Structures are given as C-alpha cells and as structure tokens.
C-alpha positions as CSV (number, residue, x, y, z in Angstrom):
1,X,77.2,24.9,-93.0
2,X,73.7,24.7,-92.9
3,X,72.4,24.3,-96.7
4,X,69.2,23.8,-96.0
5,X,68.6,27.1,-94.3
6,X,70.7,29.0,-96.7
7,X,69.1,27.9,-99.8
8,X,65.7,29.8,-99.2
9,X,67.4,33.0,-98.3
10,X,69.5,32.9,-101.4
11,X,66.3,32.1,-103.5
12,X,64.8,35.2,-102.0
13,X,67.8,37.1,-102.5
14,X,67.5,36.2,-106.3
15,X,64.0,37.5,-106.3
16,X,64.6,40.9,-104.8
17,X,67.7,41.5,-106.6
18,X,67.0,39.6,-109.7
19,X,69.7,41.4,-111.8
20,X,72.5,40.9,-109.4
21,X,75.0,38.1,-110.0
22,X,76.3,37.8,-106.4
23,X,72.6,36.8,-106.0
24,X,72.8,33.9,-108.2
25,X,76.1,33.2,-107.3
26,X,75.1,32.5,-104.1
27,X,72.0,30.6,-104.7
28,X,74.1,28.2,-107.2
29,X,76.6,27.8,-104.5
30,X,73.9,26.8,-101.7
31,X,72.1,24.6,-104.1
32,X,75.1,22.9,-105.2
33,X,75.9,22.1,-101.3
34,X,72.4,21.2,-100.7
35,X,72.8,18.7,-103.9
36,X,70.1,20.3,-105.7
37,X,72.0,19.8,-108.8
38,X,69.1,21.2,-111.5
39,X,69.0,24.3,-109.3
40,X,72.8,24.9,-109.1
41,X,73.3,24.6,-112.8
42,X,70.6,27.1,-113.5
43,X,71.5,29.4,-111.0
44,X,75.3,29.4,-112.5
45,X,74.1,29.8,-115.9
46,X,72.0,32.9,-114.9
47,X,75.1,34.3,-112.8
48,X,77.3,33.9,-116.2
49,X,74.6,35.9,-117.8
50,X,74.6,38.7,-115.6
51,X,78.3,38.4,-115.2
52,X,80.0,38.2,-118.7
53,X,83.6,37.6,-117.3
54,X,86.2,35.0,-117.6
55,X,86.1,33.6,-113.9
56,X,82.3,33.3,-114.2
57,X,82.6,31.3,-117.2
58,X,85.0,28.9,-115.6
59,X,82.8,28.6,-112.2
60,X,80.1,27.6,-115.1
61,X,82.6,25.2,-117.0
62,X,83.2,23.5,-113.4
63,X,79.3,22.9,-112.6
64,X,78.9,21.4,-116.0
65,X,81.9,19.4,-115.5
66,X,80.4,18.3,-111.7
67,X,77.4,17.3,-113.6
68,X,79.1,15.3,-116.5
69,X,78.5,17.2,-119.5
70,X,81.9,17.5,-120.8
71,X,80.6,19.3,-124.3
72,X,79.3,22.0,-122.3
73,X,81.9,22.3,-120.1
74,X,84.6,22.9,-123.0
75,X,82.2,25.2,-124.3
76,X,82.2,27.4,-121.1
77,X,85.9,27.3,-120.9
78,X,86.2,28.4,-124.6
79,X,84.1,31.2,-123.7
80,X,86.3,32.3,-121.0
81,X,89.4,32.0,-123.4
82,X,87.5,34.2,-125.6
83,X,87.1,36.8,-123.4
84,X,90.6,36.5,-122.0
85,X,93.2,34.5,-123.8
86,X,95.7,34.5,-120.9
87,X,92.8,32.8,-118.5
88,X,94.9,29.7,-117.4
89,X,92.1,28.0,-115.4
90,X,90.1,28.1,-118.6
91,X,92.9,26.9,-120.9
92,X,93.8,24.2,-118.2
93,X,90.3,22.6,-118.6
94,X,90.6,22.3,-122.3
95,X,93.8,20.7,-121.8
96,X,92.9,18.1,-119.2
97,X,89.3,17.4,-120.3
98,X,88.4,15.5,-123.6
99,X,85.6,15.9,-125.7
100,X,83.7,12.5,-124.7
101,X,84.8,10.2,-121.7
102,X,84.6,7.0,-123.8
103,X,86.3,7.7,-127.4
104,X,84.3,6.6,-130.2
105,X,87.4,5.1,-132.6
106,X,91.1,5.7,-132.9
107,X,90.6,8.9,-134.7
108,X,88.9,10.3,-131.8
109,X,91.6,9.0,-129.0
110,X,94.2,10.7,-131.4
111,X,92.6,13.9,-131.4
112,X,92.4,13.9,-127.7
113,X,96.2,12.8,-127.6
114,X,97.3,15.4,-129.9
115,X,95.0,18.2,-128.1
116,X,96.5,16.9,-124.9
117,X,100.1,17.3,-126.1
118,X,99.1,20.8,-127.5
119,X,98.1,21.9,-124.3
120,X,101.0,20.4,-122.3
121,X,103.3,22.5,-124.9
122,X,101.6,25.7,-124.2
123,X,101.9,25.3,-120.5
124,X,105.6,24.5,-120.8
125,X,106.0,27.5,-122.7
126,X,104.1,29.9,-120.2
127,X,105.7,32.2,-117.9
128,X,104.9,29.8,-114.8
129,X,107.5,31.3,-112.8
130,X,105.9,35.0,-113.2
131,X,102.5,33.8,-112.7
132,X,100.1,34.4,-109.6
133,X,100.1,31.3,-107.3
134,X,96.4,31.6,-107.3
135,X,96.1,31.1,-110.8
136,X,98.3,28.1,-110.6
137,X,96.6,26.6,-107.7
138,X,93.3,26.9,-109.6
139,X,94.8,25.0,-112.3
140,X,96.3,22.1,-110.1
141,X,93.3,21.5,-107.9
142,X,91.0,21.6,-111.0
143,X,92.0,18.6,-112.7
144,X,94.9,15.8,-112.8
145,X,95.6,14.2,-116.0
146,X,93.3,11.7,-115.2
147,X,91.8,11.3,-118.8
148,X,94.8,10.8,-120.2
149,X,94.7,7.1,-119.0
150,X,92.0,6.4,-121.1
151,X,94.2,6.2,-124.1
152,X,95.7,2.8,-122.8
153,X,99.0,4.0,-123.2
154,X,102.2,4.4,-121.0
155,X,103.4,7.9,-122.5
156,X,106.2,7.7,-120.2
157,X,108.2,10.6,-121.9
158,X,104.9,12.8,-121.8
159,X,104.3,11.7,-118.2
160,X,107.7,13.0,-117.1
161,X,107.2,16.3,-119.1
162,X,103.7,16.5,-117.0
163,X,105.7,16.0,-114.0
164,X,108.1,18.4,-114.3
165,X,105.5,21.0,-115.5
166,X,103.9,20.5,-111.9
167,X,107.2,20.6,-110.3
168,X,107.4,24.4,-111.7
169,X,103.9,25.2,-110.9
170,X,104.5,23.9,-107.1
171,X,107.6,25.8,-106.9
172,X,105.7,29.0,-107.3
173,X,103.0,27.9,-105.2
174,X,105.1,27.0,-102.1
175,X,107.9,29.5,-103.2
176,X,108.9,30.4,-99.7
177,X,108.5,26.6,-97.9
178,X,110.0,24.7,-101.2
179,X,112.3,21.8,-100.2
180,X,115.3,21.4,-102.2
181,X,115.6,18.3,-104.2
182,X,117.5,15.4,-102.5
183,X,119.9,13.2,-104.0
184,X,118.7,9.5,-104.2
185,X,120.1,7.2,-101.6
186,X,122.1,4.5,-102.6
187,X,122.9,2.8,-99.1
188,X,119.4,1.1,-98.5
189,X,116.6,0.0,-100.1
190,X,113.8,2.5,-101.8
191,X,111.4,3.9,-100.2
192,X,108.4,5.2,-102.3
193,X,105.2,7.9,-100.7
194,X,101.5,7.3,-101.9
195,X,99.6,10.4,-101.6
196,X,96.1,10.9,-102.5
197,X,92.8,11.8,-101.5
198,X,91.3,8.5,-102.7
199,X,93.1,5.9,-100.2
200,X,89.8,5.0,-98.4
201,X,86.6,3.2,-99.9
202,X,86.3,4.3,-103.3
203,X,86.6,3.1,-106.8
204,X,90.1,4.0,-107.3
205,X,91.3,2.2,-103.9
206,X,89.3,-0.9,-105.2
207,X,91.2,-0.8,-108.5
208,X,94.9,0.0,-107.9
209,X,95.5,-0.5,-103.7
210,X,96.9,-3.7,-104.7
211,X,99.4,-2.4,-106.4
212,X,101.5,-0.3,-103.7
213,X,100.3,-3.1,-101.1
214,X,102.1,-5.7,-103.2
215,X,105.8,-3.7,-102.7
216,X,108.1,-5.4,-100.5
C-alpha cells in the first residue's frame, strides 16, 4: 500500500540476503508498484537466476510483457516449458502472445494464426476438468485472445471453439457455483450483457463503446 516505504526495505533485503530469491522477488514487486520499471525487471531477472523454476520464469515473462518485450517474454515462457512441459500458464502465454505486435507481412500473420490454432488445439485436448482451478485462473487472467484480432479476420468458428474452451475452464473454476445453461427466450426481445474492465475512459471504450450503445 506504501511502495515508497517498501522499496528501500526490499533494497536492503537484497543487500543482506543477496542469494535469496525471495528478497529479489520482493524488490521486483515493490519496484513494479512504485513504477520503477527498470529496477523491477532487473530484480525479476535476478530472482529467476536464483530460482530456476517454471513459476519464476513465468513471472519474468509477465514482467517482460508488461514492458512490451514480446520476444523476451516468449523466451521466458519457453524456458518455463523446458523445465515443465505441463506448465499451463507458460503454454498459455505462448498461445496468446505473437512474436510481434505488428506483423511485417502476410507470412508473419499466417505464422501467428497457425501457432494460435495449434495452441487452441492443445488446450482443447488438455485434461481441463482434472486441472487445478488455480492453474486455470492463472491462464484466464493472463491474457484474452486480444492479439488474434490483429489478423483482421472474423475467425468465427475459431472464436466459438475458444469460447467453448473458456466455458470448460470456468466450469472448473466455479465448480460449486456454476449456473446451468438456460434456453434462449423466444417470447421477448433478445437481451445482451457486456462485461469488461475497460468500460471507462480507455482506448477500448473510445473505439468500441458506440457498438453496444447503438443497440436498440
């Protein structure tokens, strides 16, 4: 809650316990909260050097993503998978994030499309119903299929498959609170709900708010 006060404490922790990954992890989190991005990334990298485990590599990948380096993020996710081929969050990162935000040519777009579909197929075949809810939450909260839209294609069938995958995942996450599907109403006007963290002063709202607002 007070990053300005926490930051020097964690810096001191890394001085007196320089070989403890927990100290560097704390510094990375404090620096991130304090918006000291360079220090946060350096601390995260040091924490990963000391704690060569899949979760540590995933955290490094997420920090690289936060700073916009897709290449380094994918490298970190790949390192996590090399240590644990069943690390779902690392695989989700490679599934959702392209090698570059703006594709250079049609070949690069086709490559991302193929890799995204390969990732989708992997998750469709995975034992979702037997997976710990915490792993699924880690995937879902990491990323949506945001970058898929950069291809500029409807991809309707693929989006339906992706939606079905998310339904399976969420059924595990809210296993005890799941609401059974309801048959669509035919006696009244269709009602559609929109749920997003970006229904506020945000680029997404500026670009797309007119779409739901135009519905009758």
